N, C-alpha and C positions, 0 to 999 in steps of 0.2 A: 503469357510469359512470366516466369518467376521474377520476383523483385531482386534487384542487385544491391541490396542493402545488408550490411553486416552488423551495424551498430544500433543500439538503442539511443533515443534522444539524449539521455544523460551521458552516455559514452561519447556521442558525437560532439557534445559540448566541450569535452576534455581536449579535443583537437582544434576547436574553432575559437574558444574563449581565451583571449590573450590579454587579460586584465589583472591577473594576480600580481601581487608585489614581487619584484625581482630582487634577489640578494645582490650584495656587492660583487661577489665573484662573477655572477652572470653578467652584470653590467660591465665589469672590467674586461671580460673575455670577448664579448660580442659587440660592444658599443664603445670601445676605445679606438679612436682614429690615430693612425700613424702620422708622422710628420709629413710624409709624402702625400697621404690622403688629404690632410688639412690643406696643404699647399695647392693641390689640384682643385679641391672644392672651391677655395677662395678665388683662384685664378679663373675658373670656368663659369662661376655663378656670381654675378655682380651683386645682386640684392641679398640682404640678410635672410629674407623668407625663402628664397630658392636655395641658398646655401644649407640652411637647416632642413628644408624639405628633402633635398637630395641626401643629406646625411641620415635622416630618418629612414628613407627608402633603402639605403645601404645597410643600416642597422637591421631593418626588418628582413632583408634578403639573407642575413646571416642567421637571425633567429627572430621569428619562427620559421624562416625559410621561404618567405613569399614577399610580394610588394604590398604596400598599404592599399587597402580596398578603397574605392570611391565612396566618400561619405563616412569612412571609418575614422573614429577618433584615435589618434595615436597614443601609445602608452605614455603617461606623463613622466615616468622616471626616465624613459628613453629620450624623450624630448628635452628634458632638463639636463641630462648627462651630456648629450651632443651639443646643446646650446652653450653649455659652460666651456666645452673644448673649443668651439668656434668663436666664443666671445660675443655672442649675440643674445638678445632677449628671447626667452622661450615663447613669449606672446606673439612673435612674428610668424610662428608656425600657422596660425589661423589664416593668414593671407595665402599660404601655400595650400592649405587644406581646401579652401574655397576658390582656388585659382583655376587656371586654364587646364583642360585635359591634354592639350598639346604639350605643356611642360612636363606632365607626368609621363607621357609617351617618350619624350626626349630623354628623361631620366632613366627610363627602362632600357632604352637603347644604350645609354652610357654604362649602365650596370653590366650589360652583356659585352660591350666592346672593351671596356677598360678594367673590369673587375672579374671577369671570367664566369659570370653567371649565364645560365642558359634557360630559354623558355621550354616549357613542357611540349612535347611533340609525339606524333605517332610512333616514331622510331624509338624514343625513350620509353613509351608505353610498352613496346614489345620487349625491349631490354630488361625492364623491371619485372615483367611477367616471368621471364626466364630466371631472373635472379631470385624472385620470391618463391618459385616452385619448391625448392628443397625445404624451405621453411614451412610451406603449406602442407607438405608431406609429413611433417613432424607435429604440427598443431593445426587445429581448425578454429581457434579462438579469434574472433573478429578483431577486437582491439589490438591483439598482439600482431596480427598481419598488417593492419592499418598503421600501427605505430612503427613497425619495421620499414614500411615504405616511406613514411614521413622522415624518418632518420636517414634513410638511404638517399632520398631526394636532397636533403641538406648536405650530406657527404659529397654528393656529386655536383653540388652547386647548381642544381636545377630548381628554378623558382616553382613552388608547388602550385598546381591547378586547384580548382574547387575541390573540397573534400569529397563531393559526390563522385568525382572522377577517380580519386584515389580509392574510395570505397568499392566502386565498380571493378576496378582493376584487382583489388584483393578478392572480391567475390568470384570473379571469373577464374582467377588462379586457384582458389580453393576448390572450385568445382572441377577443374582440370586435375587437381591432385586427387580428389575423391574417385575420379574415373580411373586414374592410374592405379590407385590402391585396389580397386575392384578387379581390374585386370590382373594384377599381380596375384591377388588372393585366389582367383578362379582359374588361372591358366592351367594348373596341374590337375584340376578335377576331372574325373572320368564322367562318362554319360550317366552311369548309375548314381554317382554322388550328386550330380546335378539334379536328377529326378528326385532323389531323397530330399535335397534342400528345397526343391519346389513343393514337395509334399507338405513341408512345414507351414506353407501358406494356405493350404486347402482346409476349408471348414468341413469337418466330418459330420455325418448325420447325428443330430441330437446334441452336438457340442455347442457351447455358447461362444467359443472363440477358437481361432486356429491354434495349432500346436505351438507355433512360434510365440503367439501372444500369451499362451499359458506358461511357457518357459520364462517369459519376461516378468511374470507376476512375482511379487515378493513372497517369501515363505511365510507360512502361518506362524503365529506366536508359539514359541517352544514351550508349551504347557505339557504336563504329563499325558493328558488325553490325546494331544496331537502326536506326541512321540509313540504312544502305543498304537494309534491308528496307522501311522506310517510304517512302524515295524510290522504290524499285522498285514498291511498291504503288500509289503515286500516278500513276506513268507507265505502269503496265501491264506493265513489264518484269520479268523474272525475276531475282532476286538471284543473283550468281555462286556457283557451287558450290565 
């Protein structure tokens, strides 16, 4: 079975590494809590650690569009920005980071119930496959397809799954697009034209490569000798000795 990977390791890191410094505009846009959000967080979460923990999860749901992974260190700028708004010490986040998994699951449900976020599902997988197809028909560049999916997940407020799932979705959609392109290009061909195209793949006696492979070879250097040889071959004349 062919691999369902589109990205090189360095490209994959661009989508998984969330440690680069954030500018003030990004911090203000994605990590500013409204008065209503501040009031809800303080009312529903008694301890400073859970208040900050939930706020960080909310911030991560907005950007990069997923929840904080188990064992993942949160971005220090995000922690500091949210702690300042809540009026708590950023150091209390360590208690949340190493706290109960039950608390994390409760916070995930709260994000879905009260903030409109959704978990990734098979239905969303199919919806995004249909959405991505027109893009895959115009480009087959892996990072472009994966990046488009990541952005669309964020726009739809769908919490992103593992990158391998997003990459597989992009791979399968690209393969479907390639098949559609093949069908469209070959639909009007006659039987004779199909035979001629198949003939390009046949290795003729004495040849070192198929005709198609020969056509793919780069032209020889445009030297005077090469020009004379090509001109002579076209006219049937022998090149001068």
